[in-house]
C-alpha positions in Angstrom: -82.8 -23.3 -191.5 -86.1 -23.0 -190.7 -88.9 -21.9 -192.6 -91.4 -19.3 -191.9 -94.0 -17.7 -193.5 -94.6 -13.8 -192.6 -97.4 -12.4 -192.8 -96.7 -9.1 -194.9 -99.0 -6.7 -192.9 -101.3 -5.9 -195.9 -102.0 -3.3 -193.3 -99.6 -0.8 -195.1 -102.8 -1.0 -196.9 -104.9 1.8 -195.3 -102.7 4.4 -194.3 -101.2 5.3 -196.8 -103.0 7.6 -199.6 -100.5 9.5 -198.1 -97.7 8.9 -199.5 -97.6 10.5 -202.4 -98.7 14.1 -201.2 -94.9 14.9 -201.6 -94.6 12.6 -205.0 -92.2 14.8 -206.9 -93.7 15.5 -210.3 -91.8 14.4 -212.8 -94.4 11.6 -214.9 -95.7 12.6 -217.6 -99.2 11.6 -217.1 -102.5 12.4 -217.4 -105.2 12.8 -214.4 -106.8 9.3 -215.6 -103.3 7.7 -215.2 -102.7 8.7 -211.2 -104.9 5.5 -210.5 -103.3 2.8 -208.7 -104.3 0.8 -212.1 -102.8 3.3 -214.2 -100.3 2.2 -217.0 -98.3 4.6 -218.6 -96.3 3.5 -222.3 -92.4 2.6 -222.1 -91.4 5.9 -224.4 -92.4 8.3 -221.5 -89.2 6.2 -219.6 -87.7 9.4 -222.0 -90.3 12.4 -221.7 -90.5 11.7 -218.1 -88.1 13.7 -216.9 -89.0 17.1 -219.1 -91.5 19.6 -217.4 -94.6 18.0 -218.7 -96.4 16.7 -215.8 -99.5 17.3 -214.7 -100.1 15.3 -211.8 -103.2 15.7 -209.4 -101.4 15.1 -206.3 -104.7 15.2 -204.1 -105.9 12.4 -205.7 -102.8 9.8 -206.0 -102.6 6.8 -203.7 -99.9 4.8 -202.2 -99.6 1.5 -203.8 -98.8 0.5 -200.1 -102.3 1.8 -198.6 -105.9 -0.1 -200.4 -108.0 2.4 -199.1 -109.6 4.9 -201.8 -108.0 8.2 -199.7 -107.0 11.0 -201.3 -103.1 12.0 -200.3 -104.5 15.2 -199.1 -107.0 13.6 -196.4 -104.5 11.7 -194.4 -103.6 13.4 -191.5 -99.5 12.8 -191.0 -96.5 13.7 -192.8 -95.3 11.9 -195.9 -93.0 12.1 -198.7 -92.9 10.0 -201.8 -89.8 9.9 -205.0 -91.2 7.7 -208.1 -89.3 5.7 -210.5 -88.9 8.8 -213.2 -87.3 10.7 -210.5 -85.1 8.4 -209.0 -83.8 8.0 -212.5 -83.5 11.8 -213.5 -81.7 12.4 -210.0 -79.3 9.2 -210.6 -80.3 7.8 -207.0 -79.3 4.3 -206.2 -79.2 3.9 -203.2 -82.3 4.9 -200.0 -79.3 6.9 -198.4 -79.8 9.3 -201.9 -83.4 9.4 -200.8 -82.9 10.6 -197.7 -80.6 13.4 -198.3 -83.6 15.1 -199.9 -86.5 14.5 -197.4 -87.8 16.0 -194.6 -87.7 15.3 -191.2 -85.2 12.1 -191.3 -81.2 11.6 -191.6 -79.3 8.6 -192.2 -76.8 6.6 -189.9 -73.5 4.9 -190.4 -75.7 1.3 -190.4 -71.9 0.3 -189.6 -71.3 0.0 -193.1 -73.3 -3.0 -194.2 -77.0 -1.9 -194.2 -79.6 0.9 -194.4 -80.3 3.0 -191.1 -82.6 6.1 -191.0 -83.2 8.2 -188.5 -87.2 8.9 -188.4 -87.7 11.8 -186.3 -84.5 11.1 -184.2 -85.2 7.1 -184.0 -82.9 5.3 -185.2 -83.9 2.2 -187.4 -82.5 -0.6 -188.8 -85.8 -2.6 -188.8 -88.8 0.1 -190.4 -88.7 -1.1 -193.5 -91.5 -2.7 -196.4 -91.3 -3.6 -199.3 -95.1 -3.9 -200.6 -96.4 -3.2 -197.6 -94.5 -5.9 -196.1 -92.1 -6.1 -193.2 -88.8 -6.3 -195.0 -86.2 -6.0 -191.7 -83.1 -7.7 -192.5 -80.0 -5.8 -192.4 -78.5 -5.0 -195.7 -78.3 -2.0 -198.7 -81.9 -2.1 -200.5 -82.0 -1.9 -204.1 -83.9 0.2 -206.5 -83.9 -1.3 -209.8 -87.2 -2.6 -209.5 -88.9 -0.3 -207.3 -92.0 2.4 -208.5 -91.5 4.3 -205.8 -90.8 4.9 -202.1 -92.9 5.6 -199.6 -91.5 7.5 -196.3 -94.2 8.0 -193.3 -93.4 10.4 -190.3 -94.4 9.4 -187.0 -95.4 6.2 -185.0 -97.4 3.8 -187.2 -98.3 0.8 -185.6 -101.5 0.2 -186.8 -100.9 -0.4 -190.6 -97.2 -1.5 -190.0 -97.1 -3.3 -186.7 -94.8 -2.8 -183.4 -92.0 -0.6 -185.0 -92.5 2.1 -186.9 -91.3 4.0 -183.7 -89.9 7.3 -185.4 -91.8 6.5 -189.0 -91.0 3.3 -191.5 -90.1 3.3 -195.2 -92.0 1.4 -198.1 -90.7 0.3 -201.3 -93.3 -0.2 -203.8 -92.3 -2.9 -206.4 -93.3 -2.5 -210.5 -95.9 -4.6 -211.3 -97.1 -6.2 -214.6 -99.1 -4.3 -217.1 -102.0 -6.1 -219.0 -101.5 -5.3 -222.8 -98.5 -3.8 -223.3 -95.1 -5.0 -224.4 -91.8 -2.6 -223.5 -88.3 -2.7 -222.7 -86.4 0.3 -220.6 -82.6 0.3 -219.9 -80.3 2.0 -217.9 -76.7 1.4 -218.3 -73.7 4.0 -216.3 -71.2 4.6 -215.3 -69.4 6.4 -212.6 -66.2 8.5 -211.6 -65.2 6.4 -209.6 -65.0 2.9 -211.7 -68.1 2.2 -211.1 -70.9 1.0 -213.1 -74.5 -0.4 -213.3 -77.0 -1.8 -216.0 -80.6 -2.2 -215.2 -83.4 -3.5 -217.4 -87.1 -3.2 -216.8 -89.2 -5.5 -219.2 -92.9 -6.0 -220.0 -94.6 -8.6 -221.9 -98.7 -9.3 -222.2 -98.5 -13.7 -222.3 -102.5 -12.9 -222.8 -105.5 -11.1 -223.2 -105.5 -11.6 -219.2 -101.8 -11.9 -217.9 -98.9 -10.1 -218.3 -95.0 -10.9 -217.3 -92.6 -8.5 -215.5 -88.9 -8.8 -215.5 -87.0 -6.0 -213.6 -83.0 -7.3 -213.5 -79.2 -5.2 -212.1 -76.1 -5.9 -212.2 -74.0 -3.7 -210.6 -70.4 -3.0 -209.7 -70.1 -0.8 -206.9 -66.8 1.6 -206.1 -65.7 4.8 -204.6 -63.3 7.5 -203.2 -61.9 5.0 -200.0 -59.2 2.6 -200.5 -60.1 -1.0 -200.8 -63.9 -0.3 -201.6 -65.6 -2.3 -204.1 -68.6 -4.7 -204.3 -71.0 -6.2 -207.0 -74.8 -6.6 -206.7 -77.2 -8.5 -208.7 -80.8 -8.7 -208.1 -83.4 -10.0 -210.2 -86.8 -10.1 -210.0 -89.5 -11.8 -212.0 -93.4 -10.8 -211.8 -96.2 -12.5 -212.9 -99.7 -10.6 -213.4 -103.1 -12.7 -214.0 -106.7 -11.4 -214.3 -109.1 -14.4 -213.2 -112.4 -11.9 -213.5 -112.9 -8.0 -214.0 -113.1 -8.1 -210.7 -110.2 -10.3 -209.6 -106.1 -10.6 -210.1 -103.6 -12.4 -209.0 -100.0 -11.2 -208.1 -96.6 -13.3 -207.6 -93.0 -12.8 -207.5 -90.0 -13.9 -207.2 -86.9 -12.1 -206.0 -83.1 -12.9 -206.2 -80.5 -10.7 -204.5 -76.9 -11.2 -204.3 -75.0 -8.1 -202.3 -71.1 -8.5 -201.6 -69.2 -5.3 -200.6 -66.3 -4.0 -198.9 -67.1 -2.6 -195.3 -65.6 0.6 -194.1 -66.9 2.2 -190.5 -65.2 5.8 -191.0 -62.3 7.4 -189.0 -61.4 8.6 -185.5 -62.8 11.7 -183.6 -60.1 14.0 -181.5 -61.5 16.8 -179.6 -64.8 15.8 -180.1 -64.7 15.9 -183.9 -63.5 13.7 -187.2 -60.0 14.2 -187.7 -60.0 15.7 -191.1 -56.3 14.6 -191.6 -57.4 11.1 -191.8 -59.6 11.6 -194.0 -57.7 8.6 -196.6 -57.0 6.1 -194.1 -59.5 3.1 -194.2 -59.4 1.2 -190.7 -60.1 -1.6 -191.2 -58.4 -4.9 -192.8 -58.4 -4.9 -196.4 -59.5 -9.0 -196.8 -61.8 -8.9 -193.8 -64.3 -6.0 -193.6 -66.5 -7.7 -195.7 -70.0 -7.9 -196.4 -72.3 -11.1 -198.1 -76.1 -11.4 -198.5 -78.4 -14.2 -200.6 -82.1 -13.5 -200.4 -84.5 -15.5 -202.2 -87.9 -13.9 -201.8 -91.3 -14.5 -203.0 -94.4 -12.7 -202.7 -98.4 -13.3 -203.9 -101.0 -11.0 -203.7 -104.8 -11.4 -204.2 -107.4 -9.0 -204.7 -111.1 -9.1 -205.4 -113.7 -6.7 -206.0 -117.0 -7.8 -204.3 -118.9 -4.9 -205.0 -118.2 -1.4 -206.6 -117.5 -0.7 -202.7 -116.3 -3.7 -201.3 -112.8 -5.1 -201.5 -110.8 -7.6 -200.1 -107.1 -8.4 -200.4 -105.2 -11.2 -199.3 -101.0 -11.2 -199.4 -98.5 -13.8 -198.8 -95.1 -13.1 -198.4 -91.6 -15.4 -197.7 -88.2 -14.4 -197.7 -85.3 -16.3 -197.1 -81.9 -14.9 -196.1 -78.4 -15.8 -195.3 -76.0 -12.8 -194.9 -72.4 -12.4 -193.2 -70.9 -9.6 -192.0 -67.4 -9.1 -191.2 -65.5 -6.0 -189.9 -62.7 -4.2 -188.1 -62.9 -0.5 -186.4 -61.7 2.0 -184.7 -62.4 2.1 -181.0 -59.8 4.5 -179.7 -57.5 7.0 -181.3 -54.5 9.1 -179.6 -53.7 12.2 -181.7 -50.6 12.8 -179.3 -48.9 9.2 -180.5 -50.6 9.0 -183.7 -51.6 5.4 -182.6 -55.6 3.9 -183.1 -56.9 0.7 -181.6 -58.9 -1.6 -183.3 -61.5 -4.2 -182.5 -63.9 -6.4 -185.0 -66.1 -9.2 -185.1 -68.0 -11.9 -188.0 -71.6 -11.9 -187.4 -74.1 -14.7 -189.3 -77.5 -14.0 -189.5 -79.6 -16.9 -191.4 -83.3 -15.9 -191.8 -86.8 -17.0 -192.8 -89.7 -14.7 -192.8 -93.4 -15.8 -193.6 -96.1 -13.5 -193.3 -99.8 -13.9 -194.3 -102.2 -10.8 -194.2 -105.7 -10.0 -195.5 -107.7 -7.3 -195.0 -111.0 -5.8 -196.2 -112.4 -2.3 -197.6 -115.6 -1.4 -197.6 -117.0 1.7 -198.3 -120.8 2.4 -196.2 -123.5 5.1 -195.6 -125.2 5.5 -192.7 -127.7 8.1 -192.7 -125.4 11.1 -194.3 -122.3 10.3 -192.9 -120.1 8.2 -195.1 -117.4 5.1 -194.2 -114.4 3.9 -195.4 -113.7 1.0 -193.2 -110.7 -1.2 -193.1 -110.5 -4.5 -191.3 -107.7 -6.7 -191.2 -105.4 -9.9 -189.6 -102.0 -10.5 -190.3 -99.9 -13.7 -189.2 -95.6 -13.0 -188.6 -93.7 -16.2 -188.1 -89.9 -15.3 -188.0 -87.0 -18.3 -187.6 -83.8 -16.3 -187.3 -80.7 -17.6 -186.0 -77.2 -15.1 -185.2 -73.7 -15.9 -183.9 -71.2 -13.8 -183.4 -67.6 -14.5 -183.3 -64.6 -12.0 -182.0 -61.5 -11.6 -183.1 -58.1 -12.9 -181.0 -54.4 -11.2 -181.7 -51.8 -13.0 -181.1 -49.7 -10.3 -179.8 -52.2 -9.2 -176.8 -54.6 -12.6 -176.6 -57.6 -10.4 -176.7 -59.8 -8.6 -179.3 -58.1 -5.4 -179.8 -54.8 -3.9 -181.0 -52.8 -0.7 -181.7 -51.6 0.5 -184.6 -49.3 2.9 -185.7 -51.6 5.1 -188.0 -50.3 5.3 -191.7 -51.8 4.6 -195.2 -52.7 2.0 -195.3 -52.3 0.3 -191.9 -49.9 -2.8 -191.2 -52.7 -4.9 -191.1 -54.0 -6.9 -194.3 -55.3 -10.4 -194.2 -55.8 -11.4 -190.7 -51.4 -10.1 -190.2 -49.6 -7.4 -189.9 -47.4 -5.2 -187.3 -48.9 -3.3 -184.3 -47.8 0.4 -182.7 -44.6 -1.8 -180.7 -43.5 -3.3 -184.7 -44.2 -6.8 -183.4 -45.7 -9.0 -185.8 -49.6 -10.4 -184.9 -51.7 -13.3 -186.2 -55.4 -12.8 -185.6 -58.7 -14.7 -186.6 -62.2 -14.3 -185.3 -62.0 -17.3 -183.1 -63.7 -16.5 -179.8 -66.8 -17.4 -179.6 -69.4 -14.3 -178.1 -73.1 -15.3 -178.9 -74.6 -17.8 -181.0 -78.8 -17.7 -180.8 -82.3 -19.7 -182.1 -85.1 -16.9 -182.6 -88.6 -18.5 -182.8 -91.1 -15.4 -183.1 -94.6 -15.3 -184.3 -96.9 -12.3 -184.2 -100.8 -12.2 -184.5 -102.2 -8.8 -184.9 -105.9 -7.4 -186.0 -106.2 -3.7 -186.8 -109.4 -1.7 -187.7 -109.9 1.8 -188.5 -112.6 4.0 -189.6 -112.1 7.3 -192.3 -115.1 8.9 -191.8 -116.7 11.9 -193.9 -118.6 13.8 -191.4 -119.6 16.5 -194.1 -118.2 17.8 -196.7 -115.7 20.0 -194.7 -115.0 17.4 -191.9 -113.0 13.8 -191.9 -112.2 11.7 -188.6 -110.3 8.6 -188.4 -110.5 6.0 -186.1 -108.5 2.8 -185.6 -106.6 0.6 -183.7 -104.3 -2.6 -183.4 -103.8 -5.6 -181.3 -100.7 -6.8 -181.9 -99.6 -10.6 -180.1 -95.9 -10.4 -180.1 -94.6 -13.9 -178.9 -90.6 -14.3 -179.3 -88.4 -17.5 -177.8 -84.8 -17.2 -178.0 -82.9 -20.3 -177.5 -79.0 -19.4 -176.5 -76.7 -21.7 -177.8 -74.0 -21.0 -175.6 -72.6 -24.4 -174.5 -72.3 -22.9 -170.5 -76.4 -22.1 -171.0 -78.1 -23.7 -173.2 -81.7 -22.1 -172.2 -84.7 -21.1 -173.6 -85.7 -17.2 -172.8 -89.1 -16.1 -173.8 -91.7 -13.3 -173.5 -95.2 -12.4 -174.2 -96.2 -9.1 -174.8 -100.2 -8.1 -176.4 -100.6 -4.6 -177.3 -103.3 -1.7 -178.3 -102.1 1.1 -180.5 -104.6 3.7 -181.5 -104.8 6.3 -184.5 -106.8 9.2 -184.6 -107.1 12.1 -186.4 -109.6 15.2 -187.4 -109.3 16.5 -190.9 -110.8 20.1 -191.9 -111.5 20.7 -195.2 -112.3 24.4 -195.9 -111.6 23.9 -199.5 -111.5 21.0 -202.1 -107.5 21.6 -202.2 -107.0 22.2 -198.3 -106.4 20.4 -195.2 -105.8 21.0 -191.8 -105.4 18.2 -189.2 -104.8 17.0 -186.4 -103.3 13.7 -185.4 -102.4 11.1 -182.9 -100.8 7.5 -183.0 -98.9 5.5 -181.4 -96.5 2.5 -181.4 -94.2 0.0 -179.3 -90.8 -1.8 -179.6 -90.7 -4.9 -178.0 -87.8 -5.7 -175.6 -86.2 -8.2 -177.5 -85.4 -5.0 -179.7 -85.5 -4.4 -183.8 -83.5 -8.2 -184.6 -85.3 -10.3 -181.7 -82.3 -11.4 -179.6 -82.3 -8.6 -177.1 -83.7 -10.0 -173.4 -80.9 -11.1 -171.4 -81.1 -11.1 -167.9 -83.4 -8.6 -166.6 -84.6 -7.2 -170.0 -87.1 -10.5 -170.1 -88.8 -8.8 -167.8 -89.2 -5.7 -168.9 -92.2 -4.1 -171.2 -91.9 -2.6 -174.6 -91.1 1.2 -175.2 -93.3 3.1 -176.2 -93.2 6.0 -178.5 -96.5 8.5 -179.5 -96.7 11.0 -181.8 -99.5 14.3 -181.7 -98.9 16.3 -185.0 -101.3 19.5 -186.5 -100.6 20.7 -189.9 -101.5 21.4 -193.5 -101.8 19.7 -197.0 -102.5 22.6 -199.9 -102.5 21.8 -203.7 -102.2 25.2 -205.0 -102.6 24.2 -208.4 -102.6 21.3 -209.9 -99.4 20.6 -210.7 -98.0 21.8 -207.2 -98.3 21.3 -203.6 -96.9 22.4 -200.1 -97.5 21.1 -196.9 -96.6 21.7 -193.7 -96.3 19.7 -189.8 -95.8 20.9 -186.0 -95.3 17.4 -184.3 -94.2 16.5 -180.7 -92.9 13.1 -179.9 -92.5 11.1 -176.8 -90.4 8.0 -176.3 -90.8 6.0 -173.2 -88.7 3.2 -171.6 -88.6 1.1 -168.4 -85.4 1.9 -167.9 -82.4 4.2 -168.2 -80.9 3.1 -171.8 -77.2 1.6 -172.5 -75.1 5.1 -173.5 -73.3 2.1 -175.9 -74.1 3.3 -179.4 -73.4 -0.1 -181.0 -76.9 -0.8 -179.2 -80.4 -0.3 -180.8 -81.7 0.1 -177.2 -84.5 3.1 -177.6 -83.1 5.9 -175.2 -85.8 7.9 -173.4 -86.3 11.2 -175.4 -88.8 13.7 -176.1 -88.7 15.5 -179.6 -90.8 17.9 -181.2 -90.1 20.2 -185.1 -91.3 21.5 -187.9 -91.5 19.9 -191.4 -92.3 22.3 -194.7 -92.2 20.3 -198.0 -93.0 22.2 -201.3 -92.6 20.2 -204.5 -94.4 20.4 -207.9 -94.2 22.3 -211.4 -93.8 26.2 -210.6 -94.2 26.9 -214.8 -94.1 24.3 -217.9 -90.4 24.4 -217.5 -89.6 24.5 -213.7 -89.9 21.6 -211.2 -89.0 22.3 -208.0 -88.9 20.0 -204.7 -87.9 22.1 -201.1 -88.0 20.5 -197.7 -87.0 22.1 -194.2 -87.3 20.5 -190.9 -86.1 21.4 -187.6 -85.6 19.4 -184.8 -85.6 20.0 -180.9 -84.8 17.0 -178.7 -83.3 15.9 -175.0 -82.7 13.1 -172.9 -84.8 12.1 -170.6 -84.0 9.5 -167.1 -85.7 8.4 -164.8 -84.3 11.3 -162.7 -85.6 14.0 -165.3 -84.4 15.7 -168.3 -80.5 15.5 -169.4 -79.8 18.6 -171.4 -78.2 16.0 -173.3 -79.8 15.9 -176.8 -80.0 12.6 -178.7 -77.3 11.5 -181.0 -78.1 11.4 -184.9 -80.6 14.6 -184.5 -79.3 17.7 -186.2 -81.4 20.5 -185.4 -82.4 21.9 -189.0 -81.9 20.1 -192.3 -83.1 21.7 -195.5 -82.7 20.7 -199.1 -83.8 21.8 -202.3 -84.1 20.4 -206.1 -84.7 22.8 -209.4 -85.1 21.2 -212.5 -85.3 23.4 -215.7 -85.6 22.5 -219.4 -83.7 25.4 -221.6 -85.2 23.7 -224.5 -87.2 20.5 -225.9 -83.6 18.5 -225.4 -81.8 19.7 -223.0 -82.6 20.2 -219.0 -80.4 20.9 -216.2 -81.0 20.3 -212.6 -79.2 22.0 -209.6 -79.8 20.9 -205.8 -77.9 21.3 -202.3 -78.7 19.9 -199.2 -77.8 21.2 -195.6 -77.6 19.0 -192.3 -76.8 21.0 -188.7 -74.4 19.6 -186.5 -75.5 16.8 -184.8 -74.0 14.5 -182.0 -72.2 11.3 -182.5 -73.2 9.9 -179.1 -75.6 10.2 -176.7 -73.0 11.1 -173.9 -72.7 14.4 -176.2 -69.2 14.2 -176.2 -68.7 14.1 -179.8 -70.3 15.2 -183.6 -70.4 16.0 -187.2 -70.1 19.0 -188.4 -72.6 20.6 -190.5 -72.8 20.9 -194.2 -73.8 22.2 -197.1 -73.1 19.9 -200.6 -73.9 21.0 -203.7 -75.4 18.9 -206.8 -76.3 19.2 -210.3 -77.4 17.3 -213.3 -77.3 17.5 -217.6 -80.0 15.6 -219.5 -79.9 15.7 -223.1 -83.1 14.3 -225.5 -81.7 12.3 -228.1 -84.8 11.1 -229.1 -88.4 9.3 -227.6 -86.5 6.8 -226.8 -83.3 7.4 -225.9 -81.6 10.6 -223.3 -78.1 11.1 -221.9 -78.0 12.2 -218.6 -74.6 13.3 -216.4 -75.4 13.8 -212.5 -72.6 15.4 -210.3 -72.7 14.4 -206.5 -70.9 17.4 -205.0 -70.2 20.0 -206.8 -67.4 21.9 -204.9 -65.8 19.2 -203.0 -66.6 19.7 -199.9 -65.2 17.2 -197.4 -68.0 16.5 -195.1 -69.1 13.5 -192.9 -72.9 12.6 -193.5 -73.2 9.9 -190.5 -71.3 8.3 -187.7 -72.3 4.8 -186.0 -69.6 5.8 -182.6 -67.2 8.0 -181.5 -64.4 6.8 -183.7 -66.8 5.9 -186.4 -67.3 9.3 -188.8 -67.8 8.3 -192.1 -66.6 10.4 -194.6 -68.3 12.1 -197.5 -67.9 11.3 -201.4 -65.3 14.2 -203.2 -67.1 15.6 -206.1 -67.9 13.1 -208.5 -70.5 12.0 -212.1 -72.5 9.4 -213.0 -73.2 9.3 -216.9 -75.8 6.7 -217.7 -78.0 6.5 -221.1 -81.8 6.0 -220.0 -83.7 4.4 -223.2 -86.2 2.0 -223.9 -86.3 -0.5 -227.3 
């Protein structure tokens, strides 16, 4: 294992004051508590689920953005969900958050990773934690998260390469000076899973504090053989050297293990409902294991009232193994399914160092908020893959009669012809070692021309230098590629009044030919330029009241690749496409007792090849998505919540030969406050027990949505 230091782009720092525009108004906080340094007492843990909140969305700021920009003044679509809402909604995964977010949907991720489709562009690497790139493929936990920020549209200026359709940033909980509390959540679900999460804070001196987050979780669901364990430990220390200088240091240990389920086959272009209870896998050799050690350090200094500096350090050491068998073909007439598989290992070290400087200056009557920064990323990543060899076929595929369970367990079984076989992962596929350095410079100026007009201008320079060594004994050769790209960002904001902004924006991003996971520069691809992505957007944001916010956007994304994309859905190659759409968000308090979050998006896309438009739709692009969640406080002690999420039909493959049917799922919640330090809550998903297929990875790998189930949680504090 090689150590590397990847600089987290503090660059995350600037843009996003945005992130809070769609903030759910769940927190019982006063306006002065909405600044980045605001602290709230632990006793709010229970009260925050009630409709007492007064949240001034237009002055809310994202933790990943260091510029003091009100959300309403940021020319970009975004959504934010707070820790209080995550707890109240019973969310424990990124997927659950995405299902109630406009313009984005979830891909299957081969059953072992978060994979989000941002405005029609799938990504497994555009994830960040406190603004640091978090690109290893796994399911990200939420136990230590203060809020989740989802930006839509290319974001290279702040987050570097990738971010082609958007990014997802998790903001972790930070220590709080002069406070002591211990909060907890403990629960069980209808499948037999359970989880315990702890959040504690203690003052260790007049200028220091320690915060400790931990989780232990046993995961289960409706599918045969499925189980898993997740452990997370995250101590954090804050020390205020002075009133102007603060240092934060954090360490996180992650240990995840789970069964891998890649879904069911399709026939006549859609998932076969009759197969909904069958798992197409080897019960003992479909698994995912991840161990990670992550260190984050941040120092912030206020030079003057108008100049602030920030230095950020991030180091992550990841060791992951992923083994799986999955369906590749299905004959509905003979009821025979074909299975393939592989085992994949990834060992990666990311080291990131970044820094930026924020200054508020005046030139005559014009006010500027300037941000300039640098980032250096050093990544070492070793990947290897082995395919299976079946004794009956002497190849990596075998056919089985469709039964529950399949005649396949622990590397042994009986094929469709009644022949016994043995199989193991012994066929070498590839083994590569990646050495990557990325150097970035970025600058942005937020210009307040007058009381009604703001202008945002910025650009980023990235030098992406990668070497991939092929350890195949027949090759033993290196491939190198250097890309230097400049990505601009511009926005014009018109404010007819303080609580309304109308904006136009343009942004650009790129994805190097090596792909999201750094190994894909084989053959002719080594000579190809990066894929590029541009976004033009028109939007409006309106803080209708201090507690209710509305936003809407119309956008057009263009994806340009120097070659016709491969139609193999297992690749992460970008397919040329043009995608346009509209998004709508409403979030906040309608009355003192009623909260609402409503989202709507309509997307249109077409695959474009060198010969021109094809008439085909990009895969995983539902034309319409909508969701709504409402919460009503029946009394001071009792609250109820009801929600629905709709996803329109989407194609599984780029050839448009198979699709996922549209569906509507209803959810609900019941809250009972026993005291100001103890609450019981019941969250129910899929209230009507709808059979649905939320996502897929390939034609014969469609996920089966969970039936009606509930989770009972105790939420409290000591």
